[in-house]
Every structure is written in structure tokens, then in C-alpha cells.
C-alpha positions as CSV (number, residue, x, y, z in Angstrom):
1,M,0.0,0.0,0.0
2,N,1.4,3.4,-1.0
3,H,1.0,6.0,1.8
4,S,3.0,8.7,0.0
5,F,-0.2,10.7,-0.6
6,F,-1.1,10.9,3.1
7,H,0.3,13.9,4.9
8,P,-1.8,14.6,8.0
9,E,0.3,17.7,8.9
10,K,-0.5,19.3,5.6
11,Q,-4.2,18.4,5.8
12,Y,-4.3,20.0,9.3
13,G,-2.6,23.1,8.1
14,D,-4.9,23.5,5.2
15,S,-7.9,23.7,7.5
16,L,-6.5,26.4,9.8
17,P,-7.9,29.9,9.5
18,V,-5.6,32.6,8.0
19,F,-5.4,36.1,9.4
20,E,-3.8,39.2,8.0
21,H,-3.2,40.8,11.4
22,E,-2.3,39.3,14.8
23,W,-5.3,41.0,16.5
24,E,-7.7,39.2,14.2
25,A,-6.3,35.9,15.3
26,I,-6.4,36.9,19.0
27,A,-10.1,37.9,18.7
28,F,-11.0,34.7,16.7
29,Y,-9.3,32.4,19.2
30,Y,-10.7,34.3,22.2
31,D,-14.2,33.8,20.8
32,Y,-13.5,30.2,20.0
33,R,-12.3,29.5,23.5
34,Q,-15.3,31.3,25.0
35,S,-17.7,29.2,22.9
36,Q,-15.9,25.9,23.8
37,T,-16.0,26.9,27.5
38,E,-19.7,27.7,27.4
39,E,-20.4,24.4,25.7
40,L,-18.4,22.5,28.3
41,N,-20.2,24.3,31.1
42,E,-23.6,23.5,29.6
43,L,-22.6,19.8,29.5
44,C,-21.7,20.0,33.2
45,Q,-25.0,21.6,34.1
46,F,-26.9,19.0,32.1
47,Y,-25.1,16.1,33.8
48,N,-25.1,17.9,37.2
49,I,-21.3,17.9,37.5
50,S,-19.2,20.5,39.3
51,L,-16.3,21.3,36.9
52,D,-13.1,22.8,38.4
53,Y,-10.9,21.6,35.5
54,S,-9.0,19.2,37.7
55,R,-8.2,15.8,36.3
56,D,-10.9,14.2,38.5
57,S,-13.7,16.6,37.4
58,L,-12.8,16.1,33.8
59,K,-12.8,12.4,34.1
60,E,-16.2,12.6,35.8
61,L,-17.6,14.6,33.0
62,E,-16.0,12.3,30.5
63,S,-17.5,9.2,32.1
64,S,-21.0,10.9,32.1
65,T,-20.8,12.0,28.5
66,S,-18.7,9.4,26.8
67,K,-21.5,7.1,25.9
68,A,-23.4,10.0,24.3
69,S,-20.6,11.9,22.6
70,G,-17.4,9.9,22.6
71,N,-15.4,12.9,23.9
72,C,-12.2,12.3,25.9
73,F,-11.2,15.5,27.6
74,W,-8.3,14.5,29.7
75,R,-6.6,12.6,27.0
76,I,-6.6,15.5,24.5
77,G,-4.8,17.8,26.8
78,I,-7.5,19.9,28.5
79,C,-6.2,18.6,31.8
80,R,-2.6,17.5,32.3
């Protein structure tokens, strides 16, 4: 099997947003982090979990939501 066509680092780079100015990137990623944090907090409220971003609280959230969503928060680096 020829894998010479597969370059995940290039595919990843192709999907990143491009900004002309640094302040545009700062604003974009600030809004992105805010929306992700809000979504995470909504999940916690739905599953009645107190989230303090410790490893234990993220594992509790993961165990509550893993069957429904398949997310794995502590393995992807949100909690180290």
C-alpha cells in the first residue's frame, strides 16, 4: 500500500484559518475558547457535574458523557 499521498500535517494546516493581522487571530481564538468553555459548562450543568478543570472533574464529565458523545477531555490535553 502506497502511503506517499497521506500527509496529515499538511491536511491539518490546510484547515487552519488565516489572518492578516495578529489582533484578528487573537479575537478569533478568544471567541472560539469562549464558545468551547460555554459548551463545556452546559454539559456540566446537564449532567449535574461540578467542573473545576481538575483531572478528577474532567474524568467525571467524560464518564458521564462518553456514551453519548465519545469525547475524551483529559486525553486530549485539556487537563494535564
